[in-house]
VOGU-3710 file (C-alpha; in Angstrom, 3 decimals, decimal comma):
1> xxxxxxxxxx> 291,643/128,038/309,017  293,068/131,262/307,547  296,242/131,805/305,508  297,439/128,273/306,174  297,085/128,624/309,956  295,215/125,853/311,746  293,168/126,721/314,792  292,928/124,367/317,722  289,315/123,577/316,798  289,975/123,130/313,121
11> xxxxxxxxxx> 291,591/120,674/310,766  292,944/120,985/307,250  292,844/118,503/304,364  296,198/117,301/303,090  296,972/118,827/299,675  296,838/116,582/296,576  300,641/116,583/296,230  300,939/115,904/299,947  298,698/112,862/299,568  301,043/111,527/296,874
21> xxxxxxxxxx> 303,966/111,747/299,285  302,056/109,835/301,954  301,696/106,810/299,693  304,043/103,904/300,649  305,788/103,941/297,256  306,405/107,724/297,466  307,062/108,140/301,193  309,326/111,116/300,518  311,462/112,929/303,107  313,289/116,256/302,948
31> xxxxxxxxxx> 316,655/116,608/304,703  318,268/119,961/305,388  321,833/119,821/306,720  322,969/122,946/308,583  326,604/123,204/309,714  327,432/125,826/312,345  330,567/127,738/313,213  330,169/127,301/316,984  329,042/124,370/319,166  325,317/123,690/318,964
41> xxxxxxxxxx> 323,120/124,301/322,014  320,169/121,909/322,180  318,084/124,121/324,526  318,647/127,066/322,158  317,454/125,024/319,180  314,261/124,040/320,997  313,561/127,604/322,095  314,251/129,136/318,657  312,251/126,479/316,822  309,240/127,154/319,039
51> xxxxxxxxxx> 309,632/130,923/318,712  309,872/130,959/314,929  309,090/127,730/313,037  306,093/126,704/315,127  304,807/130,273/315,294  304,929/130,871/311,532  303,782/127,380/310,522  301,472/125,705/313,097  301,057/122,662/310,832  304,319/121,457/312,351
61> xxxxxxxxxx> 302,296/120,753/315,498  299,704/118,689/313,619  299,162/114,965/313,279  298,394/113,356/309,952  295,119/111,466/310,377  292,046/110,359/308,405  288,569/111,789/308,749  285,293/109,829/308,766  285,403/109,578/304,957  288,959/108,203/304,935
71> xxxxxxxxxx> 290,565/111,403/303,631  293,941/112,530/304,972  293,797/115,605/307,193  296,087/117,642/309,451  294,764/117,894/313,018  296,469/119,743/315,888  298,171/117,324/318,253  296,710/117,550/321,770  299,941/116,231/323,300  302,597/118,041/321,248
81> xxxxxxxxxx> 305,994/118,116/322,967  309,071/119,390/321,177  311,252/117,036/323,231  309,742/114,139/321,255  311,241/115,585/318,065  314,796/116,518/319,059  317,375/113,724/318,878  320,999/114,136/319,972  323,420/111,880/318,077  326,591/111,096/320,056
91> xxxxxxxxxx> 328,386/113,872/321,898  330,885/116,621/321,151  333,880/114,483/322,059  333,176/111,858/319,358  334,861/114,056/316,706  336,560/112,840/313,526  335,093/111,768/310,215  334,171/115,239/308,982  331,300/115,766/306,564  331,225/112,112/305,515
101> xxxxxxxxxx> 329,868/111,212/308,966  326,849/113,428/308,381  326,393/112,251/304,784  326,423/108,592/305,817  323,996/109,342/308,632  321,543/111,016/306,261  321,847/108,236/303,664  321,091/105,616/306,331  317,538/106,932/306,655  316,718/105,759/303,126
111> xxxxxxxxxx> 316,234/102,185/304,360  315,395/102,673/308,030  313,549/104,689/310,661  310,364/105,858/308,922  308,536/108,658/310,703  305,672/107,327/312,813  302,197/108,848/312,506  301,773/109,054/316,287  303,477/112,463/316,278  303,952/115,339/313,783
121> xxxxxxxxxx> 306,053/114,284/310,799  309,400/115,937/311,483  312,536/115,566/313,579  315,617/117,593/314,474  318,842/115,587/314,747  321,716/117,325/316,525  325,227/115,995/315,818  327,434/117,810/318,372  330,729/116,332/317,130  330,198/117,956/313,712
131> xxxxxxxxxx> 328,442/121,097/314,986  325,652/120,112/312,616  321,870/120,031/312,791  319,777/117,857/310,488  316,174/118,876/309,868  314,193/115,828/308,749  310,696/116,604/307,476  308,089/114,629/305,585  307,505/116,107/302,120  303,739/116,077/302,711
141> xxxxxxxxxx> 304,215/119,010/305,125  305,315/121,409/302,402  307,643/121,888/299,443  311,221/123,134/299,327  310,328/126,739/298,510  308,079/127,044/301,559  310,407/125,221/303,952  313,515/127,148/302,893  311,587/130,413/303,249  310,428/129,322/306,697
151> xxxxxxxxxx> 314,027/128,632/307,717  315,236/131,989/306,403  312,451/133,785/308,271  313,985/132,306/311,426  317,500/133,535/310,621  319,333/136,844/310,474  322,420/138,229/308,791  325,728/137,463/310,455  327,346/140,777/309,499  324,444/143,020/310,533
161> xxxxxxxxxx> 321,308/141,447/312,082  319,384/144,693/311,577  319,623/144,392/307,784  317,388/142,043/305,741  318,705/138,786/304,310  319,619/139,155/300,637  318,420/136,617/298,106  319,703/136,529/294,503  317,366/137,737/291,806  315,447/140,895/291,224
171> xxxxxxxxxx> 312,688/142,558/289,302  312,197/141,581/285,693  313,004/144,104/283,039  310,041/146,096/281,787  310,050/145,519/278,039  307,016/147,701/277,468  303,596/146,757/276,209  303,867/144,096/273,477  302,061/144,522/270,174  298,971/142,523/269,263
181> xxxxxxxxxx> 300,972/140,375/266,846  303,593/139,654/269,489  300,893/138,712/271,998  299,307/136,385/269,451  302,681/134,788/268,680  303,372/134,315/272,384  299,960/132,694/272,851  300,531/130,321/269,954  303,881/129,267/271,428  302,301/128,656/274,835
191> xxxxxxxxxx> 299,631/126,479/273,262  302,127/124,603/271,086  304,685/123,898/273,804  301,991/123,030/276,355  300,386/120,460/274,054  303,788/119,047/273,072  305,120/118,692/276,620  301,852/117,497/278,146  301,676/114,773/275,516  305,253/113,764/276,364
201> xxxxxxxxxx> 304,362/113,684/280,070  301,305/111,504/279,428  303,382/109,105/277,355  305,864/108,770/280,223  302,941/108,109/282,563  301,881/105,300/280,220  304,626/103,288/278,528  307,451/105,524/277,227  310,591/104,793/279,229  314,256/105,780/279,070
211> xxxxxxxxxx> 316,618/103,224/277,576  318,824/101,468/280,159  321,791/103,611/281,148  324,377/103,733/283,979  322,046/105,718/286,265  318,762/103,907/285,520  316,512/103,302/288,516  313,015/101,846/288,469  310,250/100,337/290,551  311,449/99,298/293,996
221> xxxxxxxxxx> 314,729/101,221/293,830  313,386/103,647/296,454  313,934/100,855/299,009  317,584/100,206/298,114  320,546/101,451/300,222  321,774/104,947/299,393  324,957/106,986/299,502  325,185/110,760/299,761  327,980/112,734/298,132  328,511/116,505/297,952
231> xxxxxxxxxx> 330,076/118,801/295,365  330,742/122,503/295,975  331,006/125,067/293,171  331,973/128,735/293,332  329,032/130,926/292,350  331,452/133,296/290,605  332,398/130,482/288,205  328,742/129,669/287,515  327,946/133,364/286,992  330,894/133,740/284,598
241> xxxxxxxxxx> 329,449/130,984/282,397  325,954/132,428/282,811  327,033/135,876/281,645  329,113/134,553/278,754  326,227/132,443/277,458  323,531/135,040/278,256  321,823/132,295/280,216  320,347/131,751/283,691  321,789/130,002/286,737  319,401/127,099/286,125
251> xxxxxxxxxx> 320,611/126,849/282,509  324,213/126,522/283,688  323,363/123,998/286,401  321,402/121,803/284,011  324,287/122,147/281,544  326,686/120,934/284,252  324,478/117,908/284,904  324,202/117,071/281,185  327,917/117,463/280,512  328,855/115,595/283,701
261> xxxxxxxxxx> 326,552/112,696/282,889  327,973/112,530/279,349  331,466/112,135/280,837  330,265/109,570/283,379  328,489/107,500/280,725  331,682/107,361/278,654  333,591/106,057/281,675  330,944/103,532/282,746  329,911/102,352/279,264  333,035/102,486/277,084
271> xxxxxxxxxx> 331,592/99,882/274,690  328,445/101,911/273,989  328,959/103,041/270,395  325,810/105,164/270,060  326,738/108,610/268,749  323,560/110,162/270,100  321,070/109,096/272,743  318,521/110,655/275,057  317,440/110,329/278,683  314,897/112,288/280,684
281> xxxxxxxxxx> 314,739/113,704/284,176  312,140/115,328/286,393  312,202/118,790/287,898  309,726/120,322/290,345  308,485/123,827/289,483  306,823/126,248/291,912  303,364/127,201/290,556  302,404/129,836/293,128  300,908/133,049/291,763  304,188/134,828/292,423
291> xxxxxxxxxx> 306,719/131,982/292,551  310,084/132,011/294,245  311,642/132,136/297,691  312,058/135,934/297,623  308,299/136,518/297,408  307,364/133,695/299,784  309,940/134,872/302,311  308,413/138,364/302,340  304,902/136,974/302,916  305,604/134,684/305,872
301> xxxxxxxxxx> 305,632/137,327/308,568  302,455/139,039/307,334  300,578/135,719/307,256  299,792/135,630/303,522  302,176/132,828/302,480  300,755/129,940/300,430  301,874/126,874/302,366  301,804/123,239/301,297  303,083/121,486/298,190  302,369/123,817/295,306
311> xxxxxxxxxx> 304,532/122,524/292,492  304,184/120,675/289,238  306,528/118,324/287,397  308,282/119,074/284,133  310,185/116,497/282,122  313,726/117,479/281,140  315,027/115,743/277,992  318,823/115,503/277,880  320,440/114,682/274,539  323,999/113,350/274,518
321> xxxxxxxxxx> 326,214/113,645/271,463  329,650/111,999/271,439  330,856/114,527/268,877  330,476/117,403/271,363  333,865/118,395/272,750  332,974/121,789/274,226  330,917/121,586/277,438  329,380/124,975/276,675  327,289/123,251/274,006  325,396/121,534/276,822
331> xxxxxxxxxx> 324,638/124,917/278,384  323,190/126,017/275,035  321,077/122,872/275,000  319,892/123,452/278,564  319,060/127,077/277,756  316,918/125,988/274,801  315,118/123,278/276,794  314,345/125,466/279,809  313,383/128,375/277,564  310,713/126,225/275,931
341> xxxxxxxxxx> 309,534/124,878/279,287  309,011/128,442/280,564  306,702/129,085/277,631  304,466/126,114/278,460  301,917/125,332/281,150  303,292/121,824/281,715  303,926/122,326/285,444  300,443/123,700/286,086  298,894/120,904/284,029  300,665/118,193/286,003
351> xxxxxxxxxx> 299,651/119,799/289,313  295,998/120,455/288,502  295,693/117,374/286,285  296,914/115,163/289,109  294,400/116,774/291,456  291,543/116,138/289,013  292,523/112,502/288,483  292,705/112,055/292,244  289,268/113,637/292,718  287,444/111,686/290,005
361> xxxxxxxxxx> 289,387/108,425/289,667  290,866/108,046/293,126  294,186/108,411/294,907  295,376/104,911/294,014  295,272/105,454/290,241  296,683/108,991/290,468  299,560/107,738/292,610  300,219/104,860/290,229  300,530/107,254/287,277  302,743/109,603/289,285
371> xxxxxxxxxx> 304,980/106,733/290,375  305,220/105,449/286,806  306,444/108,826/285,533  309,253/108,744/288,091  310,133/105,140/287,234  310,185/105,880/283,496  312,649/108,775/283,859  316,290/108,572/284,953  316,929/111,317/287,513  315,457/114,264/289,397
381> xxxxxxxxxx> 316,838/117,793/289,633  316,022/120,826/291,779  317,619/124,149/292,635  316,919/126,124/295,808  318,078/129,729/296,088  319,755/130,588/299,383  321,121/133,823/300,901  323,949/135,726/299,232  325,702/136,354/302,541  326,429/134,395/305,728
391> xxxxxxxxxx> 323,438/134,114/308,050  322,892/133,062/311,674  320,405/130,782/313,383  320,258/131,054/317,198  322,988/133,747/316,863  325,289/130,980/315,584  326,825/131,618/312,096  326,019/128,960/309,479  328,956/127,551/307,507  326,923/125,727/304,872
401> xxxxxxxxxx> 323,417/124,588/303,944  322,653/121,380/302,069  319,382/119,808/300,983  318,458/116,363/299,714  315,508/113,975/299,626  314,580/110,335/299,889  312,791/108,196/298,837  312,206/108,077/295,067  312,740/105,233/292,582  315,460/107,290/290,878
411> xxxxxxxxxx> 319,004/106,009/291,355  320,329/109,578/290,977  318,730/112,537/292,774  320,447/115,931/292,551  319,720/119,051/294,586  321,483/122,390/294,252  321,397/125,093/296,918  323,283/128,378/296,772  324,617/130,078/299,899  327,204/132,740/300,672
421> xxxxxxxxxx> 328,935/132,677/297,290  328,898/128,907/296,837  326,573/126,345/295,272  326,360/122,933/296,902  325,205/119,965/294,851  323,952/116,965/296,769  324,091/113,612/294,967  321,812/111,014/296,553  322,548/107,783/294,691  321,622/104,122/294,923
431> xxxxxxxxxx> 324,797/102,292/295,958  324,071/99,105/293,991  323,610/101,078/290,744  326,038/103,988/291,085  328,898/102,335/292,938  331,280/105,277/292,743  329,482/108,626/293,246  332,865/110,290/293,764  333,649/109,675/290,084  330,282/111,139/289,124
441> xxxxxxxxxx> 330,964/114,160/291,356  334,352/114,687/289,675  332,675/114,619/286,261  330,451/117,516/287,327  333,432/119,462/288,693  335,413/118,873/285,505  332,462/120,050/283,416  332,242/123,424/285,163  336,027/123,849/285,000  335,930/123,180/281,266
451> xxxxxxxx> 333,067/125,643/280,798  334,944/128,313/282,718  338,141/127,697/280,698  336,196/127,906/277,430  334,663/131,206/278,520  338,103/132,598/279,374  339,572/131,646/275,985  336,690/132,838/273,801
//
């Protein structure tokens, strides 16, 4: 095997993170919802998927099996047939229902229809009535950065297919060569924050747990019925807050989550008189040598992309203060938290530490610790960067992209994805815990509106 490509005579071991996702308690799926401008052609999808996806990433033609020593491996399927993976849901005349039809369909998979191991672990669901395609992939295949890059490598710009797809971000500013004292200070901060955050992570893997709150999940919640709800923000509004606060997009998004949850908690727990309290969430961080979709996207076609699940966890502490009246204060808090996280090696420790525990103490114990961290925190958060302009797949313009996952023991799972001037936030919630995700969604919308108004008046 070379550069992640599996030959017909070869097999590849499943990555440590991939093995976690194959465990029954962490049988995690990735869902990518793609809505098109024109009617969807099933034969075109099959042809394009074979021409691009399967060409760039042959693991999609592999079965997940066990070798003679009982270790999980990817082995090329001798009977691969793309027809076994494409499912047409209804027909174009069904109509009606709008986006909620797709959201309910995705949420229904949380408690039904697991992917069988007799074929490669992915499916394409075509919903003609909504001009929508749902890509359903097992998380053991790869992480969000790799899969989004793979999708973009199969697309082209709608305005000018000859031009490259534009992704937000750019080169970092060159601040010159730092002095010896500055280097020493930076090293001390890395050591300090790494020790501090790794200790916090280990405590959450042991006994430290969030206090009960309106979004608390826990062991077994991954099997409960789910509901999917979407919120759409204008990227211009997010960038206005970002520029005003001298922050990053991630800072603003985490600030929106913190402020929105503070509002939701006040509505759901009006008798809670605590002035201050704290919950924690989990975020997945790309640990590739040159992280990010922009770099991965550029490496796919030359065969040097690092496939698989290459991410580590970081714990995000959110502190709520009833005395805070300005939502921008939560952006400041998010900026401080994420700034410290960037100066630590927490994500790399959790990735490599999990691999070492798995190697020396076994998959069962490593998975138990991983599962306990998720159970002891309250939510998960991720942000995927998408194209700045409208793109096409199969020469069909894409109206929106949305991403979500199941199944984790969190009752609240949030995924952001930016595309064509908008940011979509997917809320995957447990129905028996968060009964009214529409109220939660409104709290997030109100938070950004308040932030934007505060920026305009300052």
